[in-house]
N, C-alpha and C positions, 0 to 999 in steps of 0.2 A: 763148398758145396757146388757141384756142377749145376748148370742151369736147368737141364731136363729134370733133375731131381727136385730142384727148387720149384719148378713149375708144377710138378705133381703135388708137392706140399701145398703150394698156393691154391691149386685146384681143390684139394681137400678142405682147406679153410673156407674157400668160397662156397663149396657145396654145403658145408656145415652152417655157415651164416645164412645161406639161401634157404635151407630146410628149416632152420630155427625160426626164420622170419615168415615162413609161409603159413597160410591158414588152410587147414585140411579141407578138401572138397571145394575150394574156391575155383572159379572159372576165369580165364584171362579175359581182359578187355579187348575190344575190337582193334583191328589194325589201324595205324595212323597214316597220315600223309595222303588222304583221299583215296586209299585203296578200297576196292569193292569188297563186300563180304560174301562168304560162301553160302549157298542156298541151304545147306543142312545146318549150318551153325553161324550165328552172328559174330563169332569170335575169330573166324578164319577168313583168309582172302578167298575170292572167288576162284573156283577150280573144279577139277574132276573128282568125283567120288569113286574110289576103286577099292571095294571091300572095306577093310578096316582103316584104310589110309585115304588121305586127300592129296591131290596133286595140283599145285598152283604154279604159275609161271608168268614170265614177262619178258619183254625185249626192248632194246633201244637201238635204233638205226639212225645214222646221221650222215649227211653229205655236207662238207665244208669247203668253201672256196676262199682263197686269200691272195691278195696282191700287195706287195710291200717293197720298200727299198732298203731292207735290212734283213739279216739272218737271225735264226732262233738264238736268243741270248748272246748276241754279238758283244764281245768284250770292249771293242773300240769302234768308232765310227769315223770314216774319212770325210773329205770335203765334197765328194761327188758319189754318194751311195748309189749302187746300181739296183735296178728293180728285179724282182723275182716273183713267181706265182706258183700256186699249186691248187689242185682240186682232189680231195681225198674222201674216203668213206670209213666208217667204223661201225662194227656190230657188237652188241652185248646181249646176252641172253641169260636168264636165270630160271631155276626150278627149285621149288620148295616141296619136299615130301614130308607130310606130317600126319599125326594121328587125327582121324576124322571126328572122333567123338568130342574131345575137349580142346584140341589144338594146343596141347601143352608141351609137345616135344616134336622135333623133326630134324631134317637135314637140308641145308641150303647150299646151293652151288651156283656159281656165276662164271661164265666163260666170255672171252673177248677175242675178236680179231680186230686189231687196232690200226687205224690210220694208214690205210693202203691207198696210195695214189692211183687214180683211175688210169687204167691202161698199163699199170706196173705190176710186176710179180714180186715186189719186195715190200715188206711191211716196215713201218717205223720201228726201230729195234727196242722199244721199251717193253714189248711183250714177248717177242719171239725172233730168233734168227737161226736160219738153217744154212750150213755151209754149202756153197754152190757145188753141185754135183750129187747132192743127196736128195732123196725124195723127189725125183723128177727133174733133176738138173738145176735150172736157174730159178725155180719156184721157191721163194723165201717168204711165203705167207703162211702163217700158222694160227692155231687156236690155243690160247693160254688160259689156265685157270686164274681168274682174278680173285675170287673168294670161294671158300668152301668150309662150312663149319657145322657142327652139331649144336642144336639149341634146345634149351629146356626152361620151362616157366614153372618155378616152384610155387608161385602164387599169381594172382591176377595182375599184380603190379611189379613183378620182378622177372628178370631174364638172365640166364647164363648162356654164354656162347664159348665154344672151344674149337679151335682149328685155325684156318687162314682167315683172318678177320680184317674188316675195315676199322680204322681207329682215327680219331681226330681229337684235338684239344677242345676245351670248352670256352675258349676266349673269342669266339666268333659272334654271330648274331644271336638273338635270344632264342634258345632252343625250345622246341615244343615237347621234347621228351617222348616223341613218337616211337612206335615199335619199328626197329630197323630190319625186320626180316621179311618184309613184303614189298620191297622195291629195289630198283637197281642201285640207288644211292640214298643216303639220308640227307635230304636237301635243306635241313635246318642247321647245317654245319658248314656251309660253303665258304664262310669268311674266316674259318679257323686259321690263325697266323703261324702256328708252330709246326703243325703237321696236319695234313688234310686228306681224309679218305676220298673225297670227291676228286682230288688230285692224285689218286692212286697210292696213298700211303696205306698199304696192306701188309699186315704183320701176322706172325703166328703166336698163339697163346690162348689165354682164357680171360674173359671179362664177366663181371657181374654188375648189373645196374638195376635200380629199384626206386620206387616212389613210396614214401611212408607218410601216413596221415594226410595225404593229398597235398602236402606242402613241402616236404623234404624230398629231394632228388639226389641220389648218390650213385657213384660208380667206382669200381675197383678193377684194376687190370694187372696181369703179369704176362709180359709179352716178349717175344724174341724178334728183333729187327732183322738179324742177318746171321748166317753161320757159314763157315768155310769161305770167307770173303777173299777178295784179291790180296788183302793185306795179311791174312793169317787165318788160323783155324779156330779162333776163339768165338765166344758168344757176345752178343750185344743184348743186354737186358733193358727193358723199359718197364718200370713199375709206376703205376698211375693211381691217383685218388682224386675224385671230384665230389664236391657237395654243393648243392644249391638249395635255397629256401625261398618260397613265395611269401611275400609280405604284402598283403593287399594286392594291388595291381603291379607291384614291382617284384623283381627277382634278384637276389643277391647270392653270390657264390665264391668259392675259393678252390684252388687246385694245387696239388703237389705232384711233380713228375721227376723221376730220378732215372738216369741212364748210366749203366756201367758197361764200358766198351772195351772188348779185347780183340776186336776185329778191324780196327782202323777206319771207322765210319764217322764218328762225331767230329773229328778234326782232319778229315781226309785231304781236302784240297781247296777249301773255300773259306777264306779268311783265317783268323787264328794264326798259329805258328806255321801253318802250311803255306801261306802265300804272303801275307803282309809282314811276316816276321822272318822271311828268308830261308826257310828250310830247303834242302836240296831236292830237286825234282826226283820223283820216284820213291822218296822216303815216306814211310807210313808210321803214324803214331798208333801203336797197338794197345796202349794202356791209357785210358782216360775215363773221366766221369763228368757228369753235368747234372745240375739241379735247377728246376724251375719252380718258383713259388709265386702265386699271384692271386689277386682278388678281382672281382668284377661286379657290375651292377647293370640292370636293365630296368628303366623307369618309364612308366606311362604318365603323360601329362597332357591334359586337354585333348587336342587332336593330333598329338604326336608322341614320340618316344625318344629316349636317349639311352645309349649304351656306352659303357666305359670299362677300361681295365688298367691294371698296373701289374707288371710281371717283373720279378727279379730273377736273374740268371747268373749262376756261378758254375765254372768248370775248371778242371785242371788236367794237366798231362805231366805226371811226375818224371817221366824219362827225360823231358826237356826242361824241367823245373819252371814250367809255365802255367799261369793261371789267369783267369779272366773273371771279372764281375761287371755285369751290365744290367740295364733295365730298359723296359719299353712301356709305353702308355698309349691309350687311345681314348678319344671322346668322339662319338658320332651321334647325330640327331637327325630325325626325320619328322617333318611336320606337314600337315595339310596346307596347301597353298593354292587357292582357287579350286579348280576341279582336279588338280594333280597333287603330287607329293614332292617337296623339296628336301634335299639331303645335304648335310654338311658334316665333314669329319676331319679330324686332325690326328695324325699318328706320329710318334717319335720313338726312336731307339738310339741308344748310345753306340758310338763307334770309337775306334782307336787308330792312331796313325802308326803304331808299331815302333815308337821310339825306345820303349823299354823292352829288352829281350825276354824278360821273365814275367811281366805283368801287363794286363790289358784291361781296358774299360769297355770292350765291345760286348754287344748282346748277340746271342746265337740262338738259332732255332733247332728243333728236334730233327726234322727231315733234312737229309743231306744226300743228294743223288745227282746223276747227270741231268735230271729234269728240275733239280732244286739247287742249281750250282751257284746261285748267289744267296742261298737260304731258302727256306720252305716256300713253295709256291701255292697258289690257291686264289680264290676270288675275294681277297681282302680289300681290294681297291675298287673305286668307282670307274677307274680308267681301264684301257684295253690294249695299249701299245707298250707302255713301260712295264706292265705286269698283266697276267692273264685275266680275261673276262670271258665268260662262257662261250659266246659265239666266236670270239677271236683267239681262243687259247691254242691254236695251232702255231702261232708265231707271236713272240713278244720279247722284251729285253730282260725279263726275269728279275726286276727290282723287287726287293723284299725287305723285311725288317732287319735281317742280318746284313744284307747288302755287302758281301765280301768282307765283313768285319768292320766296315766303315760307317755303319749306322745310317739312319734315315730321318728326315723331317719332311712331312708332306701335308699340304692343306688342299682339300678337295671339296667341290660342290657339284650337285647334280639336280636335275628336275625331270620327273617322270609324269607324262601326261597321257591319259586314255584318249583315243581318237575313235569315236564311234563304238560299235559293239565288239569288234574283234581286232582293232589296231591299237597300238600304243607307241609313244615316242619317248626317247630318253636322251638328254643332253648333259654333258659333264665337262668340267675343267679341273685341272689339278696342277699344282706347283710342287716340285720335288727337289730336294738337295740332300747331300750326304752330311753326316755329322762331322766327318773328318775328310780331308782332301784325298783324292785318289793318288796313289804313289806314282803313277805314270804321268798324269796331267797336272797334278797339283791343284786341282779344282774341286769345289764342292757342288757346283751347279749341274744338276742332272737335267733339268729342263722344265718346260711348261707344256702340258698336253691338253688338247681339245678333242672331244669325242661326241659323235652323233649316231644314234641307232634307232631303228624302227623294227617293230615286232608285229607280225600278223598271226593271230591265233586261228588257224584254218579250221581246226576241230579241237575237241578237248585234249587229245593226246598228240596233236600235230601242230607245229609252229614253224614259221619261217622268219629269220632275223637277218637284217642287213645293216651294215654300219661302216664307219670309218673314223680314223684318228689321225691327228697331225701333232708332231712333237717338235717344238723349238728346242733343238738338241743343245744341251749345255756342254761346257768344256770338260766336264767329268769324263766324257767319252773320247777325248783326244788321245791319240796313240803315244804322245810324248809332249814334253814342254814346248818343243819347237815344231810340233806337228801342226798342220793346218786346222782351222776350226771345223768342227763336225757340221755336216750338212743337215738340213731339215729332213725329218723322217715322216713317212706316211704309211698307213695301212688301210686297206679296204677288205672287208670280210663279209661272209654270209654263212648261215647255218640253217639247214632244213632238217628238222629232227622229229622223229616219231618215237614215242615211248608209251608202252603199256605197263 
């Protein structure tokens, strides 16, 4: 069965389940995430009333500055890293057209003009690229559709979305299960480690999510990751199922994700047989599959909370007679300490040295792209140089749970302290090592990072953040066994952001 047909079948099943579970005449609950409510109806976001429809919108604008002595996701680090800097801006805007009476259905669209350096006519190529000579010569700045979908609420506690969607796994921070149709991003998912919508994991397809009996939360998805890719003209399917249950003040959940790849994405160039197992450059694996099965928990205790997960991952590429089985785990806690909050987290994922040409013990993530080139990126870490952190995410080394198939062990601690009415400070430290040695350097040692950051909440939608990180760079980043030791890395960053 071709995927578009399968997608229509899945849509029919989702619609049947949604309709069967809906209560006739029920009205949806209010928007989540702090969004305002519409004057005519407490169930919709604030906006304009135009006849029978309502029109809501929002925007995010940011200016980011960065100075560092390394490049974006550098593969190796020399003994005398050279400094570089940039200052850029990004704009996102969204509009939601919906029925004014009950706010049960509508259309959501979000566009972006992303990461344009000030004074430059060229945009960072993640969203748009125009061949020089077209559309005004050297102007290579464009507007891209980030998301656009039809949405329908069969009941007050359920939502169907179909189109170009944001998607993220459920293994991040404790979700609020807020309504995802009234904001630029769903910010209770920023730590998702397998694929992260806040990190632009946007896919096509249909999803259904609902809450039952106020304690069961579940979601289903039938998604297309990519079609007509550089490797072939096949489909990449992603089928997803999540369930969580509130038990007292705790939340327990499990997920199953299955990907069937016929377009060369899951094992394209990052770990696996693509790099650590010596495939020829330019070769693509066009038939592969992968499965992720995991459980998680979020516990409240005294003045703090603890989150944990365990994920098993298996995948195979029959054309190369290669398979892998790996796992990843996390324990993170946050407790009140004085007038602030102390954080401690440990994450581990298995890696493989590539000694067996047909079997591997590595753990792999769902997202694989030029921006996820060591594995899925996102704000899973307390740090900001080895992996992205919101204000610093224009430049980092891209370390992840996949980590080029070499695995990861990291221990991190942080402390967040309010300072007056509108300021806060954050300090963090982290130690990182691979589970298996890097094939170039023969080393496990990624390094030790220190981070300091301050935030000024200038107004409810407006904030300025400044910070910096220093990394004692480990030998993991050496260019070879005989190469000089990597130099110490640093990063200074700022972000001024307005979001409605």
